[in-house]
A tleap script that builds the chain and sets N, CA, C and O, in Angstrom:
source leaprc.protein.ff14SB
mol = sequence {
  NMET THR ARG ALA ASP LEU SER GLU ARG ARG
  MET GLN LEU ALA GLY PRO ALA PRO GLN PHE
  GLY LEU ALA LYS SER SER ARG GLY TYR ALA
  PRO LEU SER PRO GLU LEU VAL SER THR ASP
  GLU PHE ALA ASP PRO ASP ASP LEU GLU LEU
  GLY CYS ARG LEU LYS GLY GLY GLU ILE LEU
  GLN LYS SER ARG THR PHE ARG MET VAL LEU
  GLY VAL PRO GLU ILE ILE THR TYR VAL SER
  ALA VAL CYS PRO LEU MET PRO GLY ASP VAL
  VAL PHE THR GLY THR PRO VAL GLY VAL GLY
  VAL GLY ARG THR THR PRO LYS PHE LEU ALA
  PRO GLY ASP VAL LEU VAL THR TRP ILE GLU
  GLY ILE GLY THR LEU ARG ASN PRO MET LEU
  ALA GLN ALA ASP ALA CTHR
}
set mol.1.N position { -42.316 -14.597 53.070 }
set mol.1.CA position { -40.710 -14.518 53.256 }
set mol.1.C position { -39.652 -15.701 51.996 }
set mol.1.O position { -39.707 -16.910 51.770 }
set mol.2.N position { -38.898 -14.726 51.516 }
set mol.2.CA position { -38.079 -15.726 50.976 }
set mol.2.C position { -37.341 -16.423 51.071 }
set mol.2.O position { -36.361 -15.737 50.781 }
set mol.3.N position { -37.030 -17.241 51.248 }
set mol.3.CA position { -36.319 -18.630 52.673 }
set mol.3.C position { -34.980 -19.498 52.189 }
set mol.3.O position { -34.913 -19.299 50.976 }
set mol.4.N position { -34.320 -20.023 52.429 }
set mol.4.CA position { -33.736 -20.764 51.773 }
set mol.4.C position { -33.388 -21.967 53.507 }
set mol.4.O position { -32.793 -21.824 54.575 }
set mol.5.N position { -34.159 -22.999 52.855 }
set mol.5.CA position { -34.835 -23.892 54.665 }
set mol.5.C position { -33.408 -24.468 54.532 }
set mol.5.O position { -33.163 -24.755 53.360 }
set mol.6.N position { -32.329 -24.736 55.443 }
set mol.6.CA position { -30.613 -25.587 55.305 }
set mol.6.C position { -31.422 -26.149 56.684 }
set mol.6.O position { -32.272 -25.680 57.441 }
set mol.7.N position { -30.446 -27.802 56.545 }
set mol.7.CA position { -30.279 -28.212 57.818 }
set mol.7.C position { -28.774 -28.958 57.958 }
set mol.7.O position { -27.992 -29.063 57.013 }
set mol.8.N position { -28.521 -29.457 59.329 }
set mol.8.CA position { -26.942 -29.706 59.449 }
set mol.8.C position { -27.257 -30.862 59.986 }
set mol.8.O position { -27.565 -31.410 61.044 }
set mol.9.N position { -27.064 -31.035 58.850 }
set mol.9.CA position { -27.225 -32.914 58.973 }
set mol.9.C position { -26.390 -34.019 60.273 }
set mol.9.O position { -25.803 -35.098 60.357 }
set mol.10.N position { -26.530 -33.661 60.535 }
set mol.10.CA position { -25.204 -34.084 61.601 }
set mol.10.C position { -26.102 -33.986 62.523 }
set mol.10.O position { -26.786 -34.990 62.320 }
set mol.11.N position { -26.777 -33.172 63.836 }
set mol.11.CA position { -27.942 -33.003 64.394 }
set mol.11.C position { -28.895 -33.789 63.755 }
set mol.11.O position { -29.362 -34.865 64.132 }
set mol.12.N position { -29.282 -32.772 62.165 }
set mol.12.CA position { -30.828 -33.790 62.271 }
set mol.12.C position { -30.272 -35.788 61.972 }
set mol.12.O position { -31.126 -36.606 62.312 }
set mol.13.N position { -29.477 -36.121 61.622 }
set mol.13.CA position { -30.031 -37.806 61.882 }
set mol.13.C position { -28.889 -37.735 63.090 }
set mol.13.O position { -28.076 -38.558 62.669 }
set mol.14.N position { -28.472 -37.346 64.064 }
set mol.14.CA position { -28.041 -38.112 65.897 }
set mol.14.C position { -29.551 -38.389 66.716 }
set mol.14.O position { -30.561 -37.687 66.753 }
set mol.15.N position { -29.240 -39.742 67.357 }
set mol.15.CA position { -30.193 -40.075 67.592 }
set mol.15.C position { -30.889 -40.672 67.235 }
set mol.15.O position { -31.091 -40.727 66.022 }
set mol.16.N position { -31.890 -41.723 68.493 }
set mol.16.CA position { -33.211 -42.273 68.298 }
set mol.16.C position { -34.420 -41.979 67.042 }
set mol.16.O position { -35.191 -42.796 66.539 }
set mol.17.N position { -34.238 -40.255 66.706 }
set mol.17.CA position { -35.737 -40.116 65.473 }
set mol.17.C position { -34.887 -38.323 65.181 }
set mol.17.O position { -34.422 -37.391 65.837 }
set mol.18.N position { -35.103 -38.697 63.895 }
set mol.18.CA position { -34.153 -37.184 63.350 }
set mol.18.C position { -35.507 -36.135 63.806 }
set mol.18.O position { -36.734 -36.102 63.893 }
set mol.19.N position { -33.910 -35.112 64.074 }
set mol.19.CA position { -34.664 -34.173 64.643 }
set mol.19.C position { -34.467 -33.005 63.612 }
set mol.19.O position { -33.381 -32.484 63.359 }
set mol.20.N position { -35.946 -32.595 62.932 }
set mol.20.CA position { -35.297 -31.895 61.188 }
set mol.20.C position { -35.763 -30.350 62.035 }
set mol.20.O position { -35.184 -29.337 61.643 }
set mol.21.N position { -37.055 -30.173 63.458 }
set mol.21.CA position { -36.615 -28.732 63.458 }
set mol.21.C position { -35.305 -28.453 63.921 }
set mol.21.O position { -34.769 -27.424 63.510 }
set mol.22.N position { -34.777 -29.098 64.604 }
set mol.22.CA position { -33.681 -28.084 65.491 }
set mol.22.C position { -32.543 -28.329 64.669 }
set mol.22.O position { -31.546 -27.669 64.961 }
set mol.23.N position { -32.448 -29.157 63.667 }
set mol.23.CA position { -31.393 -29.453 63.042 }
set mol.23.C position { -31.550 -27.615 61.827 }
set mol.23.O position { -30.767 -27.141 61.003 }
set mol.24.N position { -32.875 -27.147 62.317 }
set mol.24.CA position { -32.544 -26.403 61.590 }
set mol.24.C position { -32.809 -25.033 62.292 }
set mol.24.O position { -33.670 -24.193 62.031 }
set mol.25.N position { -32.170 -25.033 62.926 }
set mol.25.CA position { -32.516 -23.970 64.230 }
set mol.25.C position { -30.966 -23.176 64.381 }
set mol.25.O position { -31.071 -21.999 64.723 }
set mol.26.N position { -29.430 -23.720 64.149 }
set mol.26.CA position { -28.425 -23.566 64.573 }
set mol.26.C position { -28.573 -21.692 63.797 }
set mol.26.O position { -29.337 -21.035 63.090 }
set mol.27.N position { -27.139 -21.539 64.616 }
set mol.27.CA position { -27.102 -20.301 63.785 }
set mol.27.C position { -26.382 -20.533 62.330 }
set mol.27.O position { -25.532 -21.383 62.067 }
set mol.28.N position { -27.143 -19.213 61.157 }
set mol.28.CA position { -27.273 -19.189 59.639 }
set mol.28.C position { -27.649 -20.186 59.035 }
set mol.28.O position { -27.284 -20.500 57.903 }
set mol.29.N position { -28.852 -21.118 60.125 }
set mol.29.CA position { -29.092 -22.499 58.960 }
set mol.29.C position { -30.515 -21.677 58.936 }
set mol.29.O position { -31.281 -22.048 59.826 }
set mol.30.N position { -30.731 -21.227 58.571 }
set mol.30.CA position { -32.247 -20.717 57.702 }
set mol.30.C position { -32.506 -18.580 58.127 }
set mol.30.O position { -32.855 -17.816 59.027 }
set mol.31.N position { -31.990 -18.602 56.623 }
set mol.31.CA position { -31.793 -17.290 56.296 }
set mol.31.C position { -32.957 -16.862 55.925 }
set mol.31.O position { -33.672 -17.747 55.456 }
set mol.32.N position { -33.466 -15.686 55.973 }
set mol.32.CA position { -34.204 -15.458 56.020 }
set mol.32.C position { -34.631 -13.858 55.333 }
set mol.32.O position { -34.734 -13.426 56.481 }
set mol.33.N position { -34.861 -13.005 54.736 }
set mol.33.CA position { -35.309 -12.196 53.409 }
set mol.33.C position { -35.790 -11.028 54.191 }
set mol.33.O position { -36.635 -11.259 55.056 }
set mol.34.N position { -35.258 -9.453 53.967 }
set mol.34.CA position { -35.294 -9.303 55.094 }
set mol.34.C position { -37.766 -8.752 54.132 }
set mol.34.O position { -38.578 -8.399 54.988 }
set mol.35.N position { -38.025 -8.791 53.368 }
set mol.35.CA position { -39.168 -9.294 52.553 }
set mol.35.C position { -40.573 -9.635 53.404 }
set mol.35.O position { -40.908 -10.768 53.750 }
set mol.36.N position { -41.048 -8.849 53.568 }
set mol.36.CA position { -43.055 -9.234 54.037 }
set mol.36.C position { -44.527 -9.039 53.271 }
set mol.36.O position { -45.275 -8.086 53.052 }
set mol.37.N position { -44.529 -10.196 53.041 }
set mol.37.CA position { -45.565 -9.913 52.060 }
set mol.37.C position { -47.545 -10.514 52.332 }
set mol.37.O position { -47.665 -11.672 52.731 }
set mol.38.N position { -48.320 -10.038 52.196 }
set mol.38.CA position { -49.201 -10.148 53.037 }
set mol.38.C position { -50.624 -10.938 51.919 }
set mol.38.O position { -50.988 -10.574 50.801 }
set mol.39.N position { -51.083 -11.957 52.683 }
set mol.39.CA position { -51.739 -13.005 51.234 }
set mol.39.C position { -52.379 -11.829 49.956 }
set mol.39.O position { -52.213 -12.154 48.781 }
set mol.40.N position { -53.124 -10.437 50.287 }
set mol.40.CA position { -54.022 -9.686 49.776 }
set mol.40.C position { -53.098 -9.878 48.440 }
set mol.40.O position { -53.688 -9.928 47.361 }
set mol.41.N position { -51.687 -9.987 48.468 }
set mol.41.CA position { -50.989 -9.483 47.078 }
set mol.41.C position { -50.853 -9.952 45.867 }
set mol.41.O position { -50.578 -9.367 44.819 }
set mol.42.N position { -51.067 -11.063 46.091 }
set mol.42.CA position { -51.023 -12.019 45.155 }
set mol.42.C position { -52.472 -12.393 44.318 }
set mol.42.O position { -53.164 -11.379 44.227 }
set mol.43.N position { -52.924 -13.250 43.865 }
set mol.43.CA position { -53.914 -13.673 42.356 }
set mol.43.C position { -55.078 -14.327 43.797 }
set mol.43.O position { -56.200 -14.088 44.243 }
set mol.44.N position { -53.161 -15.848 44.243 }
set mol.44.CA position { -53.521 -16.946 44.206 }
set mol.44.C position { -53.069 -17.018 45.382 }
set mol.44.O position { -53.785 -16.229 45.999 }
set mol.45.N position { -52.415 -17.409 46.026 }
set mol.45.CA position { -51.482 -16.851 47.274 }
set mol.45.C position { -51.308 -18.739 47.387 }
set mol.45.O position { -50.180 -19.224 47.473 }
set mol.46.N position { -52.291 -19.442 47.374 }
set mol.46.CA position { -52.475 -21.308 47.464 }
set mol.46.C position { -51.646 -21.668 46.331 }
set mol.46.O position { -51.483 -22.885 46.249 }
set mol.47.N position { -50.647 -20.478 44.768 }
set mol.47.CA position { -50.418 -21.336 44.329 }
set mol.47.C position { -49.050 -20.560 43.518 }
set mol.47.O position { -49.242 -19.992 42.443 }
set mol.48.N position { -48.103 -20.590 43.954 }
set mol.48.CA position { -47.296 -19.754 43.526 }
set mol.48.C position { -46.150 -20.841 43.464 }
set mol.48.O position { -46.138 -21.906 44.082 }
set mol.49.N position { -45.107 -20.318 42.521 }
set mol.49.CA position { -43.957 -20.901 42.107 }
set mol.49.C position { -42.641 -20.766 43.179 }
set mol.49.O position { -42.359 -19.620 43.531 }
set mol.50.N position { -41.864 -21.840 43.688 }
set mol.50.CA position { -40.811 -21.732 44.625 }
set mol.50.C position { -39.698 -23.006 44.176 }
set mol.50.O position { -39.925 -24.198 43.973 }
set mol.51.N position { -38.496 -22.272 44.118 }
set mol.51.CA position { -37.113 -23.298 44.358 }
set mol.51.C position { -36.249 -22.513 44.588 }
set mol.51.O position { -36.188 -21.347 44.979 }
set mol.52.N position { -35.047 -23.878 44.077 }
set mol.52.CA position { -33.980 -23.297 44.506 }
set mol.52.C position { -33.128 -23.441 43.417 }
set mol.52.O position { -33.753 -23.880 42.452 }
set mol.53.N position { -31.778 -23.217 43.152 }
set mol.53.CA position { -30.756 -23.812 42.266 }
set mol.53.C position { -29.494 -22.933 42.893 }
set mol.53.O position { -29.335 -21.883 43.517 }
set mol.54.N position { -28.629 -24.102 42.296 }
set mol.54.CA position { -27.271 -22.823 42.182 }
set mol.54.C position { -26.625 -21.726 41.693 }
set mol.54.O position { -27.315 -21.095 40.893 }
set mol.55.N position { -25.692 -21.346 41.870 }
set mol.55.CA position { -25.666 -19.838 40.738 }
set mol.55.C position { -24.869 -20.831 39.929 }
set mol.55.O position { -24.105 -21.774 40.135 }
set mol.56.N position { -25.391 -20.196 38.932 }
set mol.56.CA position { -24.460 -21.540 37.103 }
set mol.56.C position { -25.766 -21.513 36.849 }
set mol.56.O position { -26.019 -21.072 35.727 }
set mol.57.N position { -27.085 -21.962 37.765 }
set mol.57.CA position { -28.007 -22.311 37.143 }
set mol.57.C position { -28.618 -23.809 37.234 }
set mol.57.O position { -29.663 -24.038 36.625 }
set mol.58.N position { -28.058 -24.718 37.900 }
set mol.58.CA position { -28.486 -26.109 38.054 }
set mol.58.C position { -29.901 -25.741 39.312 }
set mol.58.O position { -29.911 -25.069 40.343 }
set mol.59.N position { -31.150 -26.685 38.483 }
set mol.59.CA position { -31.807 -26.020 39.508 }
set mol.59.C position { -31.771 -27.572 40.309 }
set mol.59.O position { -31.764 -28.708 39.835 }
set mol.60.N position { -31.755 -27.146 41.549 }
set mol.60.CA position { -32.160 -28.007 42.514 }
set mol.60.C position { -33.829 -28.402 43.128 }
set mol.60.O position { -34.192 -29.517 43.504 }
set mol.61.N position { -34.362 -27.603 43.105 }
set mol.61.CA position { -36.125 -28.245 43.636 }
set mol.61.C position { -36.735 -26.219 42.671 }
set mol.61.O position { -36.273 -25.149 42.277 }
set mol.62.N position { -38.256 -27.154 42.849 }
set mol.62.CA position { -39.150 -26.416 41.792 }
set mol.62.C position { -40.426 -26.925 41.327 }
set mol.62.O position { -40.867 -27.668 40.450 }
set mol.63.N position { -41.044 -25.832 42.798 }
set mol.63.CA position { -43.051 -26.887 42.393 }
set mol.63.C position { -43.482 -25.876 42.257 }
set mol.63.O position { -42.767 -24.926 41.936 }
set mol.64.N position { -44.657 -25.772 42.438 }
set mol.64.CA position { -45.274 -24.776 43.470 }
set mol.64.C position { -46.716 -24.752 44.675 }
set mol.64.O position { -47.261 -25.767 45.110 }
set mol.65.N position { -46.859 -24.212 44.805 }
set mol.65.CA position { -47.848 -23.769 46.674 }
set mol.65.C position { -48.262 -24.488 46.343 }
set mol.65.O position { -47.780 -25.430 46.971 }
set mol.66.N position { -49.551 -25.157 45.098 }
set mol.66.CA position { -50.882 -26.189 45.838 }
set mol.66.C position { -50.093 -27.192 45.617 }
set mol.66.O position { -50.823 -28.180 45.689 }
set mol.67.N position { -48.729 -27.620 45.326 }
set mol.67.CA position { -49.311 -29.829 46.155 }
set mol.67.C position { -48.561 -29.291 46.913 }
set mol.67.O position { -47.773 -28.841 46.081 }
set mol.68.N position { -48.004 -28.835 48.282 }
set mol.68.CA position { -47.968 -29.003 49.336 }
set mol.68.C position { -48.852 -30.016 50.006 }
set mol.68.O position { -49.994 -30.178 49.577 }
set mol.69.N position { -48.273 -30.918 51.335 }
set mol.69.CA position { -49.142 -31.987 50.976 }
set mol.69.C position { -50.493 -30.763 52.356 }
set mol.69.O position { -51.707 -30.741 52.559 }
set mol.70.N position { -49.586 -30.193 52.771 }
set mol.70.CA position { -51.268 -29.416 53.815 }
set mol.70.C position { -50.562 -28.305 53.589 }
set mol.70.O position { -49.381 -27.999 53.426 }
set mol.71.N position { -52.137 -27.523 53.639 }
set mol.71.CA position { -52.010 -25.534 52.663 }
set mol.71.C position { -51.273 -24.939 54.239 }
set mol.71.O position { -50.855 -25.712 55.100 }
set mol.72.N position { -51.242 -23.547 54.345 }
set mol.72.CA position { -50.801 -23.544 54.813 }
set mol.72.C position { -51.875 -23.104 56.357 }
set mol.72.O position { -51.768 -23.404 57.546 }
set mol.73.N position { -52.689 -22.426 55.718 }
set mol.73.CA position { -53.590 -22.320 57.147 }
set mol.73.C position { -53.886 -23.409 58.137 }
set mol.73.O position { -54.341 -23.052 59.224 }
set mol.74.N position { -53.622 -25.154 57.832 }
set mol.74.CA position { -53.384 -26.621 58.170 }
set mol.74.C position { -53.002 -26.626 59.491 }
set mol.74.O position { -53.345 -26.764 60.665 }
set mol.75.N position { -51.570 -26.267 58.222 }
set mol.75.CA position { -49.794 -26.261 59.198 }
set mol.75.C position { -50.141 -24.724 60.509 }
set mol.75.O position { -49.484 -24.794 61.547 }
set mol.76.N position { -50.787 -23.910 60.411 }
set mol.76.CA position { -50.343 -23.383 61.448 }
set mol.76.C position { -51.838 -23.654 62.404 }
set mol.76.O position { -52.080 -22.982 63.407 }
set mol.77.N position { -52.773 -24.770 61.881 }
set mol.77.CA position { -54.213 -24.853 62.832 }
set mol.77.C position { -53.688 -25.992 63.798 }
set mol.77.O position { -54.362 -26.270 64.790 }
set mol.78.N position { -51.768 -27.071 63.374 }
set mol.78.CA position { -51.767 -27.453 63.258 }
set mol.78.C position { -50.857 -26.954 64.782 }
set mol.78.O position { -50.900 -27.206 65.986 }
set mol.79.N position { -50.351 -26.418 64.184 }
set mol.79.CA position { -48.655 -26.030 65.278 }
set mol.79.C position { -49.405 -24.962 66.326 }
set mol.79.O position { -49.263 -24.941 67.549 }
set mol.80.N position { -50.435 -23.880 65.325 }
set mol.80.CA position { -50.412 -23.215 66.973 }
set mol.80.C position { -51.170 -23.517 68.264 }
set mol.80.O position { -51.324 -22.750 69.215 }
set mol.81.N position { -51.796 -25.272 68.079 }
set mol.81.CA position { -53.041 -26.621 69.031 }
set mol.81.C position { -51.404 -27.410 69.682 }
set mol.81.O position { -51.299 -28.388 70.423 }
set mol.82.N position { -50.138 -26.423 68.981 }
set mol.82.CA position { -49.186 -27.035 69.962 }
set mol.82.C position { -48.516 -26.118 71.049 }
set mol.82.O position { -48.510 -26.462 72.231 }
set mol.83.N position { -47.946 -24.925 70.614 }
set mol.83.CA position { -47.688 -24.199 71.422 }
set mol.83.C position { -47.838 -22.905 70.709 }
set mol.83.O position { -47.445 -22.951 69.543 }
set mol.84.N position { -48.427 -21.460 71.216 }
set mol.84.CA position { -48.934 -20.547 70.897 }
set mol.84.C position { -47.604 -19.543 69.585 }
set mol.84.O position { -46.398 -19.297 69.568 }
set mol.85.N position { -48.409 -19.366 68.995 }
set mol.85.CA position { -47.560 -18.518 68.509 }
set mol.85.C position { -47.537 -16.775 67.321 }
set mol.85.O position { -48.180 -16.253 66.411 }
set mol.86.N position { -46.456 -16.558 68.092 }
set mol.86.CA position { -46.716 -15.225 68.316 }
set mol.86.C position { -46.412 -14.176 67.024 }
set mol.86.O position { -46.115 -14.797 66.003 }
set mol.87.N position { -46.435 -12.141 66.812 }
set mol.87.CA position { -47.211 -11.918 65.859 }
set mol.87.C position { -44.495 -12.375 65.492 }
set mol.87.O position { -43.565 -12.466 66.293 }
set mol.88.N position { -44.578 -12.468 63.986 }
set mol.88.CA position { -42.824 -12.308 64.288 }
set mol.88.C position { -42.553 -14.064 64.093 }
set mol.88.O position { -41.474 -14.396 63.604 }
set mol.89.N position { -43.449 -15.039 64.445 }
set mol.89.CA position { -42.997 -16.975 64.578 }
set mol.89.C position { -42.625 -16.781 62.538 }
set mol.89.O position { -42.997 -16.026 61.640 }
set mol.90.N position { -41.722 -17.951 62.672 }
set mol.90.CA position { -42.067 -18.535 61.217 }
set mol.90.C position { -41.835 -19.578 61.832 }
set mol.90.O position { -41.066 -19.863 62.750 }
set mol.91.N position { -42.941 -20.410 60.951 }
set mol.91.CA position { -43.155 -21.642 60.787 }
set mol.91.C position { -42.824 -22.618 59.282 }
set mol.91.O position { -43.554 -22.574 58.292 }
set mol.92.N position { -41.906 -23.242 59.365 }
set mol.92.CA position { -41.487 -23.902 58.044 }
set mol.92.C position { -42.304 -24.550 57.689 }
set mol.92.O position { -43.039 -24.759 58.653 }
set mol.93.N position { -42.731 -25.135 56.657 }
set mol.93.CA position { -44.101 -25.141 56.006 }
set mol.93.C position { -42.562 -26.923 55.137 }
set mol.93.O position { -43.101 -27.349 54.115 }
set mol.94.N position { -41.421 -27.566 55.348 }
set mol.94.CA position { -41.427 -28.179 54.570 }
set mol.94.C position { -40.720 -27.238 53.008 }
set mol.94.O position { -40.350 -26.113 52.671 }
set mol.95.N position { -40.933 -29.089 52.288 }
set mol.95.CA position { -39.571 -28.604 51.065 }
set mol.95.C position { -39.940 -29.227 49.951 }
set mol.95.O position { -40.056 -30.453 49.964 }
set mol.96.N position { -40.264 -28.250 48.432 }
set mol.96.CA position { -40.369 -29.088 47.358 }
set mol.96.C position { -38.795 -30.736 46.706 }
set mol.96.O position { -37.572 -30.821 46.817 }
set mol.97.N position { -39.741 -31.511 46.187 }
set mol.97.CA position { -38.936 -32.932 46.204 }
set mol.97.C position { -37.768 -31.888 45.673 }
set mol.97.O position { -37.606 -30.798 45.124 }
set mol.98.N position { -36.879 -33.338 46.398 }
set mol.98.CA position { -35.970 -32.863 45.092 }
set mol.98.C position { -34.327 -32.156 46.320 }
set mol.98.O position { -33.204 -31.795 45.968 }
set mol.99.N position { -34.810 -32.216 47.400 }
set mol.99.CA position { -33.455 -32.600 48.859 }
set mol.99.C position { -32.386 -33.169 48.799 }
set mol.99.O position { -32.662 -34.352 48.995 }
set mol.100.N position { -31.034 -33.050 48.610 }
set mol.100.CA position { -30.191 -33.204 48.475 }
set mol.100.C position { -29.829 -34.958 48.789 }
set mol.100.O position { -29.258 -35.690 47.979 }
set mol.101.N position { -30.302 -35.360 50.108 }
set mol.101.CA position { -29.988 -36.125 50.514 }
set mol.101.C position { -31.567 -37.454 50.558 }
set mol.101.O position { -31.980 -38.402 51.226 }
set mol.102.N position { -31.748 -37.039 49.941 }
set mol.102.CA position { -33.352 -38.084 49.671 }
set mol.102.C position { -33.285 -38.207 48.125 }
set mol.102.O position { -34.294 -38.674 47.596 }
set mol.103.N position { -31.643 -37.655 46.849 }
set mol.103.CA position { -31.491 -38.003 45.953 }
set mol.103.C position { -31.163 -39.347 45.563 }
set mol.103.O position { -30.925 -40.041 46.551 }
set mol.104.N position { -31.069 -39.945 44.492 }
set mol.104.CA position { -30.863 -41.306 44.502 }
set mol.104.C position { -28.878 -41.250 44.447 }
set mol.104.O position { -28.175 -42.015 45.106 }
set mol.105.N position { -28.465 -40.410 43.718 }
set mol.105.CA position { -26.846 -39.792 44.749 }
set mol.105.C position { -27.561 -38.345 45.198 }
set mol.105.O position { -28.376 -37.486 44.860 }
set mol.106.N position { -26.487 -38.814 46.360 }
set mol.106.CA position { -27.406 -37.411 46.773 }
set mol.106.C position { -25.622 -36.105 47.468 }
set mol.106.O position { -24.490 -36.146 47.949 }
set mol.107.N position { -26.861 -35.075 46.896 }
set mol.107.CA position { -26.023 -34.123 46.169 }
set mol.107.C position { -26.061 -33.692 47.930 }
set mol.107.O position { -26.654 -34.265 48.844 }
set mol.108.N position { -24.929 -32.107 47.969 }
set mol.108.CA position { -25.262 -31.713 48.944 }
set mol.108.C position { -24.227 -30.427 48.897 }
set mol.108.O position { -23.263 -30.467 48.133 }
set mol.109.N position { -24.396 -29.629 49.490 }
set mol.109.CA position { -23.712 -27.600 49.909 }
set mol.109.C position { -22.304 -28.090 49.857 }
set mol.109.O position { -21.819 -29.090 50.386 }
set mol.110.N position { -21.961 -27.524 49.394 }
set mol.110.CA position { -20.539 -27.491 49.790 }
set mol.110.C position { -20.127 -25.792 49.582 }
set mol.110.O position { -20.681 -24.964 48.859 }
set mol.111.N position { -18.785 -25.603 50.628 }
set mol.111.CA position { -18.180 -24.267 50.716 }
set mol.111.C position { -18.102 -23.929 49.081 }
set mol.111.O position { -17.938 -24.746 48.175 }
set mol.112.N position { -18.261 -22.538 48.977 }
set mol.112.CA position { -18.099 -21.231 47.336 }
set mol.112.C position { -19.515 -22.635 46.830 }
set mol.112.O position { -19.252 -22.897 45.657 }
set mol.113.N position { -20.069 -23.021 47.027 }
set mol.113.CA position { -21.732 -23.074 45.596 }
set mol.113.C position { -21.888 -21.703 46.644 }
set mol.113.O position { -21.249 -21.317 47.623 }
set mol.114.N position { -23.194 -21.143 45.830 }
set mol.114.CA position { -24.350 -20.149 45.865 }
set mol.114.C position { -25.705 -20.636 45.379 }
set mol.114.O position { -26.121 -20.616 44.221 }
set mol.115.N position { -26.722 -21.365 47.180 }
set mol.115.CA position { -27.653 -21.371 46.405 }
set mol.115.C position { -28.560 -19.946 46.451 }
set mol.115.O position { -28.556 -18.972 47.204 }
set mol.116.N position { -29.404 -20.357 45.157 }
set mol.116.CA position { -30.108 -19.497 45.731 }
set mol.116.C position { -31.525 -19.925 45.136 }
set mol.116.O position { -31.770 -20.877 44.395 }
set mol.117.N position { -32.663 -18.669 45.823 }
set mol.117.CA position { -33.629 -19.966 46.099 }
set mol.117.C position { -34.657 -18.285 46.262 }
set mol.117.O position { -34.450 -17.246 46.889 }
set mol.118.N position { -35.918 -18.812 45.222 }
set mol.118.CA position { -36.858 -17.934 45.246 }
set mol.118.C position { -37.659 -18.121 45.343 }
set mol.118.O position { -37.885 -19.323 45.201 }
set mol.119.N position { -39.205 -17.011 45.745 }
set mol.119.CA position { -41.280 -17.564 45.363 }
set mol.119.C position { -41.157 -16.636 45.134 }
set mol.119.O position { -40.679 -15.685 45.752 }
set mol.120.N position { -41.949 -16.847 43.336 }
set mol.120.CA position { -43.156 -15.925 42.900 }
set mol.120.C position { -43.825 -15.049 43.085 }
set mol.120.O position { -44.937 -15.432 43.448 }
set mol.121.N position { -43.673 -13.311 42.985 }
set mol.121.CA position { -43.505 -12.456 43.384 }
set mol.121.C position { -43.555 -11.790 44.405 }
set mol.121.O position { -44.135 -10.762 44.755 }
set mol.122.N position { -42.266 -13.134 45.245 }
set mol.122.CA position { -41.266 -12.250 45.970 }
set mol.122.C position { -40.349 -11.984 46.684 }
set mol.122.O position { -40.111 -11.375 47.727 }
set mol.123.N position { -39.755 -12.687 45.755 }
set mol.123.CA position { -38.287 -12.307 45.256 }
set mol.123.C position { -37.288 -13.583 45.461 }
set mol.123.O position { -37.575 -14.770 45.307 }
set mol.124.N position { -36.058 -13.026 45.843 }
set mol.124.CA position { -35.226 -13.826 45.019 }
set mol.124.C position { -33.911 -13.486 46.156 }
set mol.124.O position { -33.442 -12.351 46.074 }
set mol.125.N position { -33.222 -14.567 47.354 }
set mol.125.CA position { -32.564 -15.008 47.802 }
set mol.125.C position { -31.332 -15.367 47.609 }
set mol.125.O position { -31.069 -15.966 46.566 }
set mol.126.N position { -30.452 -15.130 48.420 }
set mol.126.CA position { -29.173 -15.814 47.194 }
set mol.126.C position { -28.056 -16.353 48.894 }
set mol.126.O position { -27.933 -15.440 49.710 }
set mol.127.N position { -27.498 -17.472 49.196 }
set mol.127.CA position { -26.646 -17.642 50.217 }
set mol.127.C position { -25.714 -17.694 50.018 }
set mol.127.O position { -25.934 -18.186 48.912 }
set mol.128.N position { -23.635 -17.591 50.079 }
set mol.128.CA position { -22.960 -18.226 50.242 }
set mol.128.C position { -22.669 -19.168 51.060 }
set mol.128.O position { -22.368 -18.946 52.233 }
set mol.129.N position { -22.728 -20.397 50.511 }
set mol.129.CA position { -22.321 -21.832 50.962 }
set mol.129.C position { -21.150 -21.472 51.905 }
set mol.129.O position { -20.234 -21.054 51.197 }
set mol.130.N position { -20.718 -21.460 53.522 }
set mol.130.CA position { -19.348 -21.196 54.444 }
set mol.130.C position { -18.925 -22.857 54.525 }
set mol.130.O position { -19.721 -23.795 54.531 }
set mol.131.N position { -17.815 -22.913 54.571 }
set mol.131.CA position { -17.397 -23.703 55.759 }
set mol.131.C position { -17.891 -23.925 57.066 }
set mol.131.O position { -18.153 -22.911 57.713 }
set mol.132.N position { -18.096 -25.135 57.651 }
set mol.132.CA position { -18.627 -24.590 59.170 }
set mol.132.C position { -17.692 -25.102 60.289 }
set mol.132.O position { -17.377 -26.196 59.820 }
set mol.133.N position { -17.096 -25.009 61.386 }
set mol.133.CA position { -15.930 -25.357 62.457 }
set mol.133.C position { -16.688 -26.190 63.453 }
set mol.133.O position { -17.409 -25.860 64.394 }
set mol.134.N position { -16.308 -27.416 62.960 }
set mol.134.CA position { -16.734 -28.659 64.367 }
set mol.134.C position { -16.364 -27.948 65.041 }
set mol.134.O position { -15.355 -27.280 65.268 }
set mol.135.N position { -17.626 -28.192 65.512 }
set mol.135.CA position { -17.614 -28.229 67.819 }
set mol.135.C position { -17.397 -29.623 68.275 }
set mol.135.O position { -18.083 -30.597 68.585 }
set mol.136.N position { -15.821 -29.212 68.158 }
set mol.136.CA position { -14.854 -30.744 69.328 }
set mol.136.C position { -14.658 -29.860 70.584 }
set mol.136.O position { -14.112 -30.323 71.585 }
savepdb mol mol.pdb
quit
């Protein structure tokens, strides 16, 4: 699936330990495309280019799946040992280098930005960034 892995930073950084999964669970923070593909559709499913850029061309992240710290089979083995996985479940695998908060000068998406995410051989997803109302 082509997706943009977005995080709600206030939630993510609240508390004594970062809440990486929870911060991606808010409505609108894990947009997924309607594309589903099986691994047999690729010559090498463990070597696909993926990344994201802002509309206008600035590349924020770009890498290849073979550079992942853990491969997809290892990730699925680990997650399925913790909780049962069912058909249709989505497992987030992490993100390439270039996350905005980790940059020397942090860069965050802003209302009006359009994030363009791609995975080679699958497709492209465009996500316009909207302002989020504070939950007070």
